[in-house]
C-alpha positions in Angstrom: 109.9 109.2 106.3 108.0 107.4 103.6 108.9 108.4 99.9 106.7 108.0 96.8 108.3 106.7 93.5 106.6 106.6 90.2 108.5 104.4 87.8 108.0 104.2 84.0 109.2 101.0 82.4 109.0 99.3 78.9 106.1 96.8 78.7 108.7 94.1 77.5 110.9 93.2 80.5 113.9 92.5 78.2 113.8 95.6 76.0 116.2 98.6 76.3 116.0 101.8 74.3 118.7 103.5 72.4 120.3 106.4 74.3 118.6 109.1 72.3 115.1 107.7 73.0 116.0 107.4 76.6 117.0 111.0 76.8 113.8 112.1 75.0 111.7 110.1 77.4 113.5 111.3 80.5 113.0 114.9 79.4 109.3 114.3 78.8 108.8 112.5 82.1 110.5 115.4 83.9 108.2 117.8 82.3 105.0 115.7 83.1 105.8 115.4 86.7 106.3 119.1 87.4 110.0 119.5 86.4 112.7 119.8 88.8 112.0 123.0 90.5 114.6 123.9 93.2 111.9 124.1 95.9 110.6 120.5 95.5 112.0 117.0 96.6 111.6 115.6 93.1 114.5 113.6 91.8 114.7 111.5 88.6 116.8 108.4 88.2 117.4 106.7 84.9 118.6 103.1 85.3 119.8 100.6 82.9 120.1 97.0 84.1 122.0 94.0 82.6 119.2 91.6 83.4 115.5 92.1 84.0 115.2 93.6 87.4 112.1 93.9 89.6 110.3 97.2 89.7 107.9 96.7 92.6 105.3 98.7 94.5 107.1 98.2 97.8 104.7 99.0 100.7 101.8 99.4 98.4 101.9 95.6 97.5 99.0 94.1 99.2 98.6 90.7 97.5 100.0 88.4 94.8 97.7 86.1 93.0 98.8 82.9 91.0 97.9 83.1 87.4 97.2 79.3 87.3 95.2 78.4 90.5 94.1 82.0 91.5 95.4 81.3 95.1 97.3 84.0 97.0 101.0 83.7 96.9 102.8 84.4 100.3 104.4 87.7 100.4 107.4 86.3 102.1 108.1 84.0 99.1 108.2 87.2 97.0 110.4 89.1 99.3 112.9 86.2 99.4 112.8 85.9 95.6 113.7 89.5 95.2 116.4 89.4 97.8 117.8 86.3 95.9 118.0 88.3 92.7 119.3 91.7 93.6 121.2 91.8 90.4 118.3 90.8 88.2 116.6 87.7 87.0 118.4 85.6 84.3 115.0 84.1 83.6 111.5 85.2 84.6 110.4 81.5 84.8 109.5 80.3 88.3 107.6 77.6 90.2 104.9 79.3 92.3 104.6 77.8 95.9 100.8 77.5 95.9 100.2 74.9 93.2 103.7 74.0 91.8 102.9 75.6 88.4 105.7 76.8 86.2 104.9 80.4 85.3 106.5 83.7 84.2 107.0 86.1 87.1 105.6 88.7 84.7 102.3 86.8 84.8 101.7 87.0 88.6 98.6 89.0 89.5 100.1 91.9 91.6 97.5 93.9 93.7 99.4 97.1 93.2 101.2 96.7 89.9 104.9 95.5 89.9 107.0 94.8 86.7 110.3 93.7 85.4 112.6 95.9 83.3 116.0 96.4 81.9 115.4 100.2 81.8 113.7 102.4 84.3 112.9 106.0 84.7 112.1 106.5 88.5 110.7 109.7 89.8 111.1 110.2 93.6 108.4 112.3 95.3 106.7 113.4 92.1 104.1 116.2 92.1 101.7 113.7 90.6 100.6 110.3 91.6 100.2 108.8 88.2 100.6 109.6 84.5 97.4 109.5 82.4 97.1 107.1 79.3 97.7 110.0 77.1 100.9 110.9 78.9 102.1 107.3 79.0 101.5 107.1 75.2 103.6 110.3 74.8 106.5 108.8 76.7 106.1 105.6 74.6 106.5 107.6 71.4 109.6 109.4 72.9 111.1 106.2 74.1 110.3 104.1 71.0 108.4 101.4 73.0 105.0 100.9 74.9 105.5 101.7 78.5 103.7 101.2 81.9 103.9 102.8 85.3 104.5 101.4 88.8 103.7 103.4 91.9 105.7 102.6 95.1 106.0 103.9 98.6 109.4 103.1 100.2 
């Protein structure tokens, strides 16, 4: 069975919050997605990563565009890259296969957003598909850093 995941990550892939900010943000995200009522399948994971790690949209990902030549990048290249970096990315610099340009992976044009982070709040099977801009701004204030959301189906 497919599961939905709504992840909230800092906009800076290298940034991590202090523990107090992480706890405030986790509590707020829990409240915003409908809490953890006993009759739901909602689960919340808070993850800290040593290196920037990919937070992708999984089955939602339809296409990746090159920021330099605008060509489509083969999804197999992306899948291999993720597999090769299961423990994170020491650098987000990469050479894209379409035109050979050196780019930051964070600059790739993902059709269904993906991102990189050293901190993630992942909500499994949330009661809402997305958080509004106002809600994301509230989470950012609680965390102490701007955030973005990634929606995935796994």
